[in-house]
C-alpha positions as CSV (number, residue, x, y, z in Angstrom):
1,M,32.8,34.6,-47.1
2,K,34.9,33.6,-45.2
3,N,34.5,35.7,-42.0
4,I,30.6,35.4,-42.7
5,V,30.9,31.6,-42.8
6,S,33.0,31.4,-39.9
7,S,30.6,33.9,-38.0
8,K,27.5,31.3,-38.7
9,Y,29.9,28.4,-37.8
10,N,30.8,30.1,-34.4
11,S,27.2,31.3,-34.2
12,S,26.3,27.9,-34.6
13,R,28.7,26.6,-31.9
14,K,27.5,29.1,-29.0
15,L,23.8,28.1,-29.8
16,T,24.4,24.0,-29.5
17,L,26.4,24.7,-26.6
18,V,23.5,26.6,-25.3
19,I,21.5,24.4,-25.7
20,A,23.2,21.8,-24.4
21,I,23.6,23.3,-21.2
22,V,20.1,24.5,-20.3
23,L,19.4,20.6,-21.5
24,F,21.6,19.2,-18.4
25,A,20.7,21.7,-16.4
26,I,16.9,20.8,-16.4
27,S,17.8,16.9,-16.6
28,S,19.7,17.2,-13.5
29,Q,17.4,18.7,-11.6
30,V,14.6,16.8,-12.7
31,R,17.0,13.5,-11.3
32,A,18.0,15.4,-7.9
33,L,16.5,14.5,-5.0
34,N,15.9,18.0,-3.7
35,L,14.8,19.3,-0.4
36,G,10.9,20.3,-0.9
37,Q,9.9,18.0,-3.6
38,L,7.6,15.7,-2.9
39,A,9.1,12.0,-2.3
40,P,9.0,9.7,-5.6
41,D,6.2,7.8,-5.6
42,F,6.6,3.5,-5.2
43,T,4.9,0.6,-4.0
44,L,7.1,-2.8,-2.6
45,K,6.7,-5.1,-1.3
46,N,7.9,-6.1,2.6
47,T,8.9,-9.1,3.9
48,Q,6.0,-10.0,5.5
49,G,4.1,-10.3,2.0
50,K,2.5,-7.2,2.0
51,N,2.1,-4.8,-0.7
52,L,2.8,-0.6,0.6
53,S,3.1,2.4,-1.1
54,L,4.1,5.5,0.0
55,A,1.7,7.5,-1.2
56,E,-0.4,5.9,1.1
57,Q,1.0,6.8,3.8
58,R,0.7,10.3,3.1
59,G,0.0,12.1,6.8
60,Q,2.7,10.1,8.3
61,I,6.2,11.5,8.6
62,M,8.3,8.5,7.0
63,V,11.5,7.4,8.0
64,L,12.9,5.6,4.9
65,N,16.2,3.9,4.9
66,F,18.1,2.5,2.7
67,W,21.1,0.2,3.4
68,A,22.7,-3.0,2.9
69,S,24.4,-6.3,4.2
70,W,27.7,-5.7,3.7
71,C,27.8,-1.7,5.0
72,A,29.4,-1.6,8.8
73,P,27.5,1.5,9.2
74,C,23.6,0.5,8.4
75,R,24.1,-2.8,10.9
76,K,24.9,0.2,13.4
77,E,22.2,2.1,12.2
78,M,19.7,-0.1,12.4
79,P,19.1,-1.0,16.6
80,V,18.8,3.4,16.4
81,L,15.8,3.0,13.9
82,Q,14.0,0.7,15.9
83,T,14.0,2.7,18.9
84,F,12.9,5.6,16.8
85,H,9.9,3.5,15.1
86,N,9.4,2.2,18.7
87,K,9.5,5.7,20.5
88,Y,7.9,7.6,18.0
89,K,5.1,5.8,16.0
90,A,2.4,6.5,18.4
91,L,3.5,10.3,16.9
92,G,2.5,9.2,13.4
93,V,6.2,8.3,12.4
94,T,7.1,5.4,10.3
95,V,10.2,3.9,9.6
96,W,10.9,1.6,6.1
97,G,14.0,0.0,5.8
98,I,14.8,-0.6,2.0
99,N,17.5,-3.1,0.9
100,V,19.3,-2.3,-2.2
101,E,20.9,-5.3,-2.4
102,Q,19.8,-7.5,-6.2
103,E,20.0,-11.0,-4.0
104,N,17.9,-10.6,-1.0
105,Q,19.7,-13.5,0.9
106,A,22.2,-11.5,2.1
107,G,19.8,-9.2,3.3
108,Q,17.7,-12.0,5.0
109,D,20.6,-12.5,6.9
110,F,21.6,-9.3,8.0
111,L,18.2,-9.5,9.7
112,A,18.0,-12.3,11.5
113,D,20.1,-11.3,13.7
114,L,18.5,-7.8,14.2
115,N,14.9,-8.5,15.8
116,L,13.2,-5.1,14.1
117,S,9.6,-4.8,13.8
118,F,9.4,-1.6,11.4
119,P,9.0,-3.0,7.5
120,I,11.4,-4.0,5.6
121,F,11.4,-4.2,1.7
122,F,14.3,-5.4,-0.9
123,D,14.1,-3.2,-3.9
124,A,16.1,-5.8,-5.9
125,H,15.8,-3.9,-9.2
126,N,16.7,-0.3,-7.3
127,K,14.4,1.3,-9.1
128,V,13.1,3.1,-5.3
129,S,16.4,3.6,-4.6
130,A,17.8,5.0,-8.3
131,S,14.7,7.4,-8.0
132,Y,15.9,8.8,-4.3
133,Q,19.0,9.1,-5.8
134,V,21.1,6.8,-3.5
135,Q,24.9,7.7,-3.6
136,A,26.0,6.2,-0.1
137,M,25.0,3.7,2.3
138,P,23.1,3.7,4.4
139,T,20.6,6.5,3.0
140,T,18.3,8.1,5.4
141,V,14.9,10.7,3.6
142,I,13.1,11.7,6.1
143,V,9.7,12.6,4.4
144,G,7.5,14.8,6.5
145,R,3.4,14.6,6.7
146,S,2.5,16.3,3.5
147,G,4.4,13.7,1.5
148,H,7.8,16.6,0.8
149,V,11.5,15.5,1.5
150,R,12.5,17.4,4.3
151,H,16.1,16.4,5.3
152,V,18.8,13.1,3.6
153,F,21.2,12.0,5.5
154,R,23.8,10.2,3.3
155,G,26.3,7.8,5.5
156,Y,25.9,7.3,9.3
157,K,28.3,8.0,12.5
158,D,27.7,7.6,15.7
159,G,25.5,11.1,16.6
160,Y,23.4,10.5,13.9
161,E,20.7,9.9,16.0
162,K,20.4,13.3,17.5
163,K,20.0,14.3,13.9
164,Y,17.1,12.3,13.6
165,A,15.6,13.2,16.6
166,Q,15.8,16.5,16.7
167,V,14.7,16.6,12.8
168,I,11.7,14.1,13.4
169,K,11.0,16.0,16.6
170,A,10.7,19.2,14.7
171,L,8.6,17.8,12.1
172,I,5.8,16.4,14.9
173,R,5.4,20.0,15.8
174,E,4.7,21.5,12.7
């Protein structure tokens, strides 16, 4: 009798473990930002007060840059993004900067010195950054014309602008 009870208990534990592993795998896939997946849509108000939606940008190559005022690499990267905005805008490339801080005054102060002309947004509730699985500052996501995630860059170092240019040029040629 003990062997039957023990056998049923072990089978039940194994089944529970298998179910837990499957559920974890499914939830991880749903949450993860994967290359090739449709970029999560969002609507945010830019610093000029205009609501813009990612879905409305379909047909453009989107460079989404998640940044914070306390991030030194973000400060180095912003002029690079402005250069890409200026250089590739006429070819269908749009750059959006998305601040992830809950208090936007520090972000406003950060921007005051930078003379940026691409749209800047404040994701004060971190809903957009959560849907993009932002875990490093800065994070730059490049979305192709079809609306699918094509590249994700976490962090920024000198020289990344060459990688960005290579990706953007390849997407322009598609």
